[in-house]
Structure formats: structure tokens, C-alpha cells
C-alpha positions as CSV (number, residue, x, y, z in Angstrom):
1,M,-10.5,13.5,45.6
2,I,-8.1,11.1,43.8
3,V,-8.1,11.6,40.1
4,T,-8.7,8.4,38.1
5,I,-8.1,7.6,34.4
6,E,-11.8,7.5,33.8
7,E,-12.4,10.9,35.4
8,L,-9.5,12.4,33.4
9,R,-11.0,11.0,30.1
10,S,-14.4,12.4,31.0
11,A,-12.9,15.8,31.3
12,R,-11.9,16.0,27.7
13,T,-13.8,18.8,26.0
14,V,-12.1,20.1,22.8
15,N,-11.8,17.7,19.8
16,N,-11.7,14.7,22.1
17,G,-8.8,16.3,23.9
18,Y,-7.9,19.1,26.3
19,S,-7.9,22.8,25.9
20,K,-4.7,24.9,26.2
21,E,-6.0,26.4,29.4
22,Q,-6.5,22.9,30.9
23,I,-3.0,21.8,30.0
24,V,-1.4,24.9,31.5
25,Y,-3.4,24.5,34.7
26,A,-2.6,20.8,34.9
27,Q,1.1,21.5,34.5
28,E,0.9,24.0,37.3
29,L,-0.7,21.4,39.6
30,T,1.8,18.7,38.8
31,G,4.9,20.8,38.1
32,K,5.8,18.6,35.1
33,S,5.3,18.6,31.3
34,K,4.0,15.0,31.3
35,W,1.0,16.1,33.3
36,R,-1.4,13.3,32.4
37,Q,0.7,10.5,33.9
38,E,1.3,12.7,37.0
39,L,-2.3,13.7,37.4
40,V,-3.7,10.2,37.6
41,G,-3.7,9.1,41.2
42,K,-3.0,12.7,42.4
43,S,-5.2,14.1,45.3
44,L,-7.0,17.3,44.3
45,T,-9.5,19.4,46.1
46,D,-13.0,19.7,44.6
47,A,-12.3,23.3,43.7
48,Q,-9.2,22.4,41.7
49,W,-11.0,19.6,39.8
50,L,-14.0,21.8,39.0
51,K,-11.6,24.6,37.7
52,F,-9.9,22.0,35.5
53,I,-13.2,21.0,33.9
54,R,-14.5,24.5,33.6
55,L,-11.4,25.7,31.7
56,G,-12.2,23.2,29.0
57,E,-15.9,24.0,28.9
58,N,-15.2,27.7,28.6
59,T,-12.9,27.1,25.6
60,K,-15.6,24.9,24.0
61,L,-18.2,27.6,24.4
62,N,-15.8,30.2,22.9
63,S,-15.1,28.1,19.9
64,K,-18.8,27.7,19.3
65,R,-19.3,31.4,19.5
66,K,-16.5,32.0,17.0
67,K,-18.1,29.5,14.6
68,K,-21.5,31.3,14.8
69,E,-19.8,34.7,14.1
70,K,-18.1,33.3,11.1
71,R,-21.4,32.0,9.7
72,K,-22.9,35.5,10.1
73,K,-20.2,37.1,8.0
74,I,-21.6,36.2,4.6
75,I,-20.6,38.5,1.7
76,N,-22.8,38.8,-1.4
77,K,-25.4,36.4,-0.2
78,F,-27.6,34.9,-3.0
79,S,-31.3,35.7,-2.8
80,T,-33.6,32.8,-2.1
81,S,-36.6,34.6,-3.6
82,R,-38.2,32.7,-6.6
83,D,-38.7,36.0,-8.4
84,S,-35.0,37.0,-8.2
85,W,-32.9,36.9,-11.4
86,C,-30.7,33.9,-11.9
87,W,-28.4,32.8,-14.7
88,K,-28.8,29.3,-16.2
89,P,-26.0,27.9,-18.4
90,Q,-26.7,27.0,-22.0
91,E,-25.4,23.8,-23.6
92,Q,-22.6,25.7,-25.3
93,D,-21.5,27.2,-21.9
94,I,-20.7,23.7,-20.5
95,P,-17.2,22.4,-21.5
96,S,-17.1,18.9,-22.8
97,I,-15.2,16.3,-20.9
98,K,-12.4,14.5,-22.8
99,T,-13.0,10.8,-22.5
100,K,-10.6,9.6,-25.2
101,G,-8.6,6.6,-24.0
102,M,-10.3,6.5,-20.6
103,K,-12.5,3.5,-21.5
104,A,-9.5,1.6,-22.9
105,R,-7.4,2.3,-19.7
106,K,-10.3,1.2,-17.5
107,E,-10.8,-2.0,-19.5
108,G,-7.0,-2.7,-19.3
109,K,-7.0,-2.4,-15.5
110,R,-10.0,-4.7,-15.3
111,A,-8.2,-7.3,-17.5
112,S,-5.1,-7.1,-15.4
113,R,-7.1,-7.7,-12.3
114,R,-8.8,-10.7,-13.9
115,N,-5.5,-12.2,-15.0
116,R,-3.7,-11.5,-11.7
117,V,-2.4,-14.7,-10.0
118,S,-3.0,-14.8,-6.2
119,R,-0.9,-16.5,-3.6
120,K,-3.5,-19.1,-3.2
121,D,-3.4,-19.8,-6.9
122,D,0.4,-20.1,-6.7
123,A,0.2,-22.7,-3.9
124,D,-2.4,-24.8,-5.7
125,F,-0.5,-24.5,-9.0
126,Y,3.0,-25.4,-7.8
127,N,1.6,-28.4,-5.8
128,S,-0.3,-29.8,-8.8
129,R,0.6,-33.0,-10.5
130,E,0.6,-31.3,-14.0
131,W,3.2,-28.8,-12.9
132,R,5.5,-31.3,-11.1
133,E,5.5,-33.6,-14.1
134,L,6.3,-30.7,-16.5
135,R,9.0,-29.5,-14.1
136,V,10.8,-32.8,-14.3
137,R,10.7,-32.8,-18.1
138,V,12.4,-29.4,-18.2
139,L,15.0,-30.3,-15.6
140,E,15.9,-33.5,-17.6
141,K,16.0,-31.7,-21.0
142,Y,18.3,-29.0,-19.8
143,Q,20.5,-31.1,-17.5
144,C,19.7,-29.2,-14.3
145,R,22.0,-26.2,-15.0
146,C,21.3,-22.5,-14.7
147,M,21.0,-21.0,-18.2
148,M,22.0,-17.6,-17.1
149,C,25.2,-18.1,-15.1
150,G,26.0,-21.8,-15.9
151,R,26.1,-23.1,-12.3
152,S,24.6,-26.5,-11.3
153,P,23.6,-28.1,-7.9
154,K,26.2,-30.9,-8.4
155,D,29.2,-28.7,-9.1
156,H,28.3,-25.5,-7.2
157,G,25.7,-26.5,-4.6
158,V,23.1,-24.0,-6.0
159,V,19.3,-24.5,-6.0
160,I,17.8,-24.7,-9.5
161,H,14.3,-23.2,-10.3
162,V,12.1,-23.9,-13.3
163,D,11.4,-20.3,-14.4
164,H,8.5,-19.0,-16.5
165,I,10.1,-16.8,-19.2
166,K,7.0,-14.8,-19.6
167,P,6.1,-14.4,-15.9
168,R,3.1,-16.4,-14.7
169,S,1.7,-13.4,-12.8
170,K,1.3,-11.6,-16.1
171,Y,0.6,-14.6,-18.5
172,P,-1.2,-17.2,-16.5
173,E,-2.4,-18.9,-19.7
174,L,1.3,-19.9,-20.4
175,S,1.8,-21.5,-17.0
176,L,2.0,-25.1,-18.4
177,E,3.5,-24.2,-21.8
178,F,6.8,-26.2,-22.1
179,T,8.3,-23.6,-24.5
180,N,7.8,-20.9,-21.8
181,L,10.1,-22.6,-19.3
182,Q,13.8,-22.4,-18.6
183,L,16.2,-23.2,-15.8
184,L,17.7,-20.6,-13.5
185,C,19.5,-20.9,-10.2
186,E,17.8,-19.3,-7.2
187,D,19.9,-16.1,-7.3
188,C,19.3,-15.5,-11.0
189,N,15.6,-16.3,-10.8
190,L,15.1,-13.9,-7.8
191,G,16.9,-11.2,-9.7
192,K,14.8,-11.8,-12.8
193,S,11.6,-11.9,-10.8
194,N,8.6,-10.9,-13.0
195,K,10.2,-7.7,-14.3
196,Y,12.0,-9.3,-17.2
197,E,11.0,-11.7,-20.0
198,T,14.5,-12.6,-21.2
199,D,14.9,-16.1,-22.8
200,Y,18.3,-17.6,-21.7
201,R,17.8,-21.1,-23.3
202,P,20.8,-22.2,-25.4
203,D,18.6,-22.8,-28.4
204,H,17.7,-19.1,-28.5
205,L,21.2,-17.6,-27.8
206,S,23.4,-16.2,-30.6
207,E,26.8,-17.7,-31.2
208,D,28.5,-14.9,-29.3
209,E,26.2,-15.4,-26.3
210,R,26.8,-19.2,-26.3
211,E,30.6,-18.6,-26.3
212,I,30.2,-16.1,-23.4
213,L,28.1,-18.6,-21.4
214,A,30.5,-21.5,-22.2
215,S,33.5,-19.5,-21.0
216,A,31.6,-18.5,-17.8
217,I,30.9,-22.1,-17.1
218,N,34.5,-23.1,-17.6
219,S,35.7,-20.3,-15.3
220,I,33.5,-21.3,-12.4
């Protein structure tokens, strides 16, 4: 007979696979470690094929016997008699479960899920008329220059983003709040991501920070 893939699959016996005895015997027949590929299409006698199947069946029967033997070996088996003595715990024997803070943590997780901004929400928001009009106002007010590094599209060829100081993913209610917006170049905005809430607007910088930013702009 010629062994086919279907016949080889039907010979699986142990955990949807092959027993150790089957594998050893198949390697003897093919002479190679990758016996499954070599066995498909190989011509075997009926006796050889039956032996291959029986090796798996014998292993399966042995494993069932071992499981039965394990079940029999029960130490200190409890009595099932209704009249037998049994201990029932009292209320004072049952330890109390500490639930302090669990309710608050669960409620916090639910709130974060409710406030989470999805990708679909992002697409709808950034294509909306309200956002585009607000974006132009911010670009015009701050003269289209990065408030972190001082670069601009005109002088340095960078792309300017209108950034939410308090990230929109965490504070969706501030999405259209003018005072929550600043200008950052693409590099600075990607670095800030939603991990930081730093306000880089000139109105909120100290005198020292303004001087540092001005010198950075002049040195570019």
C-alpha cells in the first residue's frame, strides 16, 4: 500500500499525535529523523502498516490502565455515609476578605474605559470642522513655530502639529479647549506622545526658560 497524508493522520493515537514506539518504528522504516515527510508516498506492506497502528493503540491502552491505577490509589478517603462525623466551619473560622480600595480601583478602571478615545473617534475628530477651525486659530496665534525646540516649517522645513497639552486620550473633555493647545514640531510631538503634560507655551515659561528657548532659536 502507498501511505497517504489522510491515512497518516488517521493513525494518530496519543494526544492527537504519535506514540514514542510509532516514531521509532517509522524512523526505522524511512531511515530518517523527518519520518513524516518520508513516510507519505512510501510503499509499505499491510503487515508494516498494521504494526505502525498497533504500536500507537498499545500505548493508548497502557496510558488508560495507568490512569485507572492512579485513581485506585486513594489515601484517607472521606466517608460518604450520612451518619459519619463531619466538621462544619463556624462563622469565626472563616477569614474575612479585605475589600478596602477594591471598589475604588474597579470604578477607576471603568471610568478610564469610558473616557478612552478610540481610533475611530480620532479620525472623526481630526476631520471635523470644529477642530480644523480651532487648529488654524492656534497656528495663527503662535506663528506656526515649535514651542519646544523653536523650529518652523519656513526656516527649517519641519511639520508643525497642534498638540493637546493634556493628552486627548486621557482628557477627551478638553479636546476643543483653546487653552489646552500648543504648537510642537512632529519630532517633539511624537516624543511627548501622551506620556507628558508639559506646557511649552511662551506665556507659561519662566524668564530663564524664555531665554533658553530664544538662544536655541537663534542658534538653529
